[in-house]
C-alpha positions as CSV (number, residue, x, y, z in Angstrom):
1,M,-56.2,-48.7,-46.9
2,S,-52.8,-48.1,-45.5
3,A,-52.3,-45.1,-43.2
4,T,-49.4,-42.8,-44.1
5,V,-47.0,-42.0,-41.3
6,T,-45.6,-38.5,-41.4
7,A,-42.2,-37.8,-39.8
8,P,-42.4,-35.5,-36.8
9,T,-41.2,-32.1,-37.7
10,R,-38.5,-30.4,-35.7
11,P,-39.4,-27.3,-33.8
12,A,-38.0,-24.2,-35.3
13,A,-34.8,-23.0,-33.7
14,A,-35.3,-20.3,-31.2
15,P,-33.8,-17.0,-32.2
16,R,-30.6,-16.1,-30.4
17,P,-31.1,-13.8,-27.5
18,R,-29.3,-10.8,-29.1
19,K,-30.5,-8.5,-26.5
20,A,-29.3,-10.7,-23.7
21,G,-25.9,-11.0,-25.3
22,T,-25.6,-7.2,-25.8
23,A,-26.7,-6.6,-22.2
24,A,-24.0,-9.1,-21.0
25,R,-21.3,-7.3,-23.0
26,R,-22.4,-4.0,-21.8
27,R,-22.4,-5.2,-18.2
28,R,-18.9,-6.6,-18.6
29,M,-17.8,-3.3,-20.1
30,L,-19.3,-1.3,-17.2
31,V,-17.6,-3.6,-14.7
32,W,-14.2,-3.2,-16.4
33,I,-14.6,0.6,-16.4
34,A,-15.5,0.5,-12.7
35,Q,-12.5,-1.6,-11.9
36,H,-10.1,0.6,-13.8
37,A,-11.8,3.9,-13.1
38,L,-8.8,5.3,-11.2
39,A,-6.3,4.2,-13.9
40,I,-8.5,5.8,-16.6
41,V,-8.7,9.1,-14.7
42,L,-4.9,9.1,-14.2
43,A,-4.3,8.3,-17.8
44,L,-6.5,11.1,-19.0
45,M,-4.7,13.5,-16.6
46,F,-1.3,12.6,-18.0
47,L,-2.6,12.6,-21.6
48,A,-4.3,16.0,-21.4
49,P,-1.1,18.1,-21.5
50,V,0.3,16.1,-24.4
51,V,-3.0,16.7,-26.4
52,F,-2.9,20.4,-25.5
53,L,0.7,20.6,-26.6
54,A,-0.1,19.0,-30.0
55,L,-3.2,21.1,-30.6
56,T,-1.4,24.3,-29.8
57,A,1.5,23.4,-32.0
58,L,-1.0,23.3,-35.0
59,M,-2.5,26.7,-34.3
60,T,-1.7,30.1,-35.8
61,D,0.2,32.8,-33.8
62,E,-3.0,34.7,-33.0
63,Q,-5.1,31.7,-32.0
64,A,-2.4,30.4,-29.7
65,L,-2.7,33.5,-27.6
66,T,-6.5,33.0,-27.2
67,S,-8.4,30.5,-25.0
68,D,-9.3,28.3,-27.9
69,L,-8.5,24.6,-27.4
70,W,-9.2,23.4,-31.0
71,P,-7.3,24.8,-34.0
72,R,-9.4,26.7,-36.6
73,T,-6.9,25.7,-39.2
74,W,-4.3,22.9,-39.1
75,N,-0.9,24.6,-39.6
76,W,1.4,21.7,-40.2
77,D,4.0,24.1,-41.6
78,N,4.8,25.2,-38.0
79,F,7.1,22.2,-37.7
80,A,8.9,23.2,-40.9
81,T,9.3,26.7,-39.5
82,V,10.9,25.3,-36.3
83,F,13.5,23.5,-38.5
84,A,14.1,26.7,-40.5
85,K,14.5,29.0,-37.5
86,S,16.7,26.7,-35.4
87,Q,19.5,24.1,-35.7
88,L,17.2,21.3,-34.5
89,L,18.9,18.6,-36.6
90,R,22.3,19.6,-35.2
91,W,21.0,19.6,-31.7
92,T,19.5,16.2,-32.2
93,A,22.8,14.8,-33.4
94,N,24.6,16.2,-30.4
95,T,22.0,14.8,-28.0
96,L,22.1,11.4,-29.6
97,L,25.9,11.4,-29.3
98,Y,25.7,12.4,-25.7
99,A,22.9,10.0,-24.8
100,G,24.3,7.1,-26.9
101,L,27.9,7.2,-25.7
102,G,26.8,8.1,-22.2
103,T,24.6,5.1,-22.0
104,L,27.2,2.8,-23.5
105,F,30.0,4.0,-21.2
106,T,27.8,3.8,-18.1
107,L,26.9,0.2,-18.8
108,V,30.5,-0.8,-19.6
109,S,31.8,0.7,-16.4
110,S,28.9,0.0,-14.0
111,V,28.3,-3.7,-14.7
112,P,31.7,-5.0,-13.5
113,V,31.6,-2.8,-10.4
114,A,28.1,-4.0,-9.6
115,Y,29.1,-7.6,-10.2
116,A,32.1,-7.2,-7.8
117,L,30.0,-5.7,-5.1
118,A,27.3,-8.4,-5.4
119,R,29.5,-11.5,-5.8
120,F,33.0,-11.0,-4.5
121,R,33.9,-11.3,-0.8
122,F,36.6,-8.8,0.1
123,R,37.5,-6.6,3.0
124,G,35.7,-3.2,2.8
125,R,33.0,-4.4,0.5
126,Q,30.2,-2.9,2.6
127,A,32.2,0.3,2.9
128,A,32.5,0.5,-0.8
129,F,28.8,-0.1,-1.2
130,L,28.0,2.7,1.3
131,L,30.4,5.0,-0.7
132,V,28.3,4.3,-3.8
133,V,25.1,5.1,-1.9
134,A,26.6,8.3,-0.6
135,A,27.7,9.3,-4.1
136,M,24.0,9.1,-5.1
137,M,23.2,11.8,-2.6
138,L,25.9,14.2,-3.7
139,P,24.4,17.0,-5.9
140,P,26.6,17.7,-9.0
141,Q,26.4,21.5,-8.2
142,V,28.6,20.9,-5.1
143,V,31.7,19.9,-7.2
144,A,30.9,21.9,-10.3
145,V,33.6,24.6,-9.8
146,P,36.6,22.3,-9.2
147,V,35.5,19.8,-11.9
148,Y,35.0,22.6,-14.4
149,L,38.5,23.9,-13.6
150,V,40.0,20.5,-14.3
151,W,38.2,20.2,-17.7
152,A,39.2,23.8,-18.5
153,R,42.9,23.0,-18.0
154,L,42.5,20.0,-20.3
155,G,41.0,22.2,-22.9
156,L,37.8,20.3,-23.3
157,T,35.3,23.0,-22.3
158,D,32.9,24.2,-25.0
159,T,32.3,20.5,-25.9
160,L,30.2,17.7,-24.6
161,W,33.2,15.5,-23.7
162,P,33.3,16.7,-20.0
163,L,29.8,15.1,-19.7
164,I,30.6,11.9,-21.6
165,L,34.0,10.9,-20.4
166,P,33.2,10.7,-16.7
167,M,30.7,8.0,-17.4
168,L,33.6,5.7,-18.1
169,F,34.2,5.7,-14.4
170,G,30.7,4.4,-13.6
171,D,27.5,5.9,-12.3
172,A,26.4,5.5,-8.7
173,F,22.7,5.0,-9.3
174,S,23.4,2.5,-12.1
175,I,25.8,0.6,-9.9
176,F,23.3,0.5,-7.1
177,L,20.4,-0.7,-9.3
178,L,22.5,-3.4,-11.0
179,R,24.0,-4.6,-7.7
180,Q,20.5,-4.9,-6.2
181,F,19.5,-7.1,-9.1
182,L,22.6,-9.2,-9.2
183,V,22.4,-10.2,-5.5
184,T,19.1,-11.9,-6.3
185,I,20.6,-14.3,-8.8
186,P,21.4,-17.7,-7.1
187,R,25.0,-18.4,-6.5
188,E,24.6,-21.9,-7.9
189,Y,24.9,-20.6,-11.4
190,T,28.2,-18.9,-10.9
191,D,29.5,-21.8,-8.8
192,A,28.6,-24.2,-11.7
193,A,30.4,-21.9,-14.1
194,R,33.5,-21.9,-12.0
195,V,33.4,-25.7,-11.7
196,D,33.4,-25.9,-15.5
197,G,36.5,-23.8,-15.6
198,C,35.1,-20.4,-16.5
199,S,37.0,-17.3,-15.3
200,E,35.2,-14.5,-13.6
201,L,35.1,-12.5,-16.8
202,R,33.7,-15.5,-18.7
203,T,31.2,-16.1,-16.0
204,L,30.1,-12.4,-16.1
205,V,29.7,-12.4,-19.9
206,S,28.2,-15.8,-20.4
207,V,26.1,-16.4,-17.3
208,I,25.3,-13.2,-15.5
209,L,24.7,-10.8,-18.3
210,P,22.0,-12.9,-20.1
211,M,20.2,-13.3,-16.8
212,A,20.5,-9.6,-16.0
213,R,19.1,-8.3,-19.3
214,P,16.0,-6.8,-17.7
215,A,18.0,-4.8,-15.2
216,I,20.5,-3.7,-17.8
217,A,17.7,-2.6,-20.1
218,A,16.2,-0.6,-17.2
219,V,19.6,1.1,-16.4
220,A,20.1,1.9,-20.1
221,L,16.7,3.5,-20.4
222,F,17.3,5.5,-17.2
223,Q,20.6,6.8,-18.4
224,F,19.4,7.5,-21.9
225,F,16.5,9.5,-20.6
226,Y,18.8,11.4,-18.2
227,C,21.2,12.4,-20.9
228,W,18.4,13.3,-23.3
229,N,16.7,15.6,-20.7
230,D,19.9,17.0,-19.1
231,Y,20.0,20.7,-19.1
232,Y,22.5,21.7,-16.4
233,G,25.4,19.8,-17.9
234,P,25.2,21.2,-21.4
235,L,24.5,24.7,-20.0
236,L,27.8,24.4,-18.1
237,Y,30.1,22.9,-20.7
238,A,28.5,23.3,-24.2
239,G,29.5,26.9,-24.6
240,V,27.9,29.7,-26.5
241,Q,28.1,28.3,-30.0
242,Q,24.8,26.8,-31.0
243,E,26.6,24.0,-33.0
244,G,27.5,22.3,-29.7
245,W,24.2,22.6,-28.0
246,T,21.8,19.7,-27.1
247,L,18.1,19.6,-27.5
248,S,17.3,20.7,-24.0
249,L,19.6,23.7,-24.1
250,G,18.5,24.6,-27.7
251,L,14.8,24.4,-26.7
252,A,15.2,26.8,-23.8
253,T,16.9,29.3,-26.1
254,F,14.3,28.8,-28.8
255,K,11.6,29.5,-26.2
256,A,13.4,32.7,-25.2
257,F,13.6,34.0,-28.7
258,H,10.0,33.0,-29.6
259,S,8.2,33.6,-26.3
260,V,5.2,35.3,-28.0
261,Q,4.9,32.6,-30.7
262,W,3.5,29.8,-28.5
263,N,2.6,27.7,-31.5
264,L,6.2,27.5,-32.6
265,T,7.4,26.9,-29.0
266,M,4.8,24.1,-28.6
267,A,5.9,22.6,-32.0
268,A,9.5,22.6,-31.0
269,T,8.6,21.1,-27.6
270,L,6.6,18.3,-29.3
271,L,9.5,17.5,-31.6
272,V,11.9,17.2,-28.7
273,T,9.6,15.1,-26.5
274,A,8.2,12.8,-29.2
275,P,11.3,10.5,-29.5
276,I,11.3,9.9,-25.7
277,I,7.6,9.1,-25.7
278,I,8.1,6.7,-28.6
279,V,11.1,5.0,-27.1
280,F,9.3,4.5,-23.8
281,F,6.1,3.3,-25.5
282,F,8.0,0.4,-27.2
283,A,10.4,-0.3,-24.3
284,Q,7.9,0.0,-21.4
285,R,7.5,-3.8,-21.0
286,V,11.3,-4.3,-20.6
287,F,11.6,-1.2,-18.5
288,I,8.8,-2.2,-16.0
289,E,10.1,-5.8,-15.9
290,G,13.6,-4.6,-15.1
291,V,12.4,-2.2,-12.3
292,T,10.1,-4.8,-10.9
293,L,12.7,-7.6,-10.8
294,T,15.3,-5.4,-9.2
295,G,15.7,-6.7,-5.7
296,V,16.1,-4.7,-2.5
297,K,18.2,-7.4,-0.8
298,G,21.1,-6.1,1.1
C-alpha cells in the first residue's frame, strides 16, 4: 500500500496592516502641519480679507451693512450692476494701455543703461550709479509742480501720456535691479562673444538678455503692478473726464458715489484686484526666481 504524499499548503497571506498605514499617513500629515504651521497661519491671514471681499460682494445692500459673514442669497448680478453704473471696461483699457506701454518702455530704456553700468569701464561710472540710487529716493511729489507745467505747455495734460512717455528715459529702480543681476553674470561669456566678433549690441541681445530673463521678468512684473495700482499719477494728469481714468482712479470715485452700497463697492474692488492676483499666481515662480537671483554685488 503506497502512502500518498500531500504537498505542503502555503500559509494564508497576512492581511495588510491598514491601520498601521493609516496611522503612518496621519503621523506624516501632522508632522507636515507642525513644520508649516507658521506658513499656514500667515496664508490664512492674507487669504481672509480676500474671502471677506468676495462674500460681501455677493450680498444684498441690507445684509452688507450687518455683521453677517455669509450671504443669505448669492447676488451674482452685483457684478453686472458695477459694469452698468461705471465705465469699468473703458478704465480697464486705459489701465492696460498705461501698464503695457509703461512696462515695455521701461524695459527698453532700462536694460541698456543697466548693462552699461554693469559691464563698461568708464570715468564716472560709480557716480552715475550713485545718481541712480539717489533718484530712487526722490519722491515724485517733490518735482510734481515743475513737471506738470512742462506737460501743460506741451498740451498733454488730461491724458495718460505724461505718465507713459517719461518711462522711455528709464526707471531708477528697474536700472538698479537689473544692474545688480548683470554684475553676477561671469565676464567670460561677454569676452567670448567679443572674440567671436560680436558687437556690444549683439552681445547684449544674444548673450546677456537670455541669461537675464528672470531679472527682466521680475522688473516687468514690478513695473506692471506699479502702473496698475498707480493712483497719484492718473489723479494728477488724467483730468476730470471719466473716459481717461484708470481703474485705481475710477474705483476711488465709484466708492465715493456708492459709499452706502458696500456690496457694489466690494464687487468693483474684486473686479479690479482679480487680474493682478491671477497674473501673480501664474507668474510667481518667475517672479520669485528673478528676485532671488538678483545679486547684491557692488
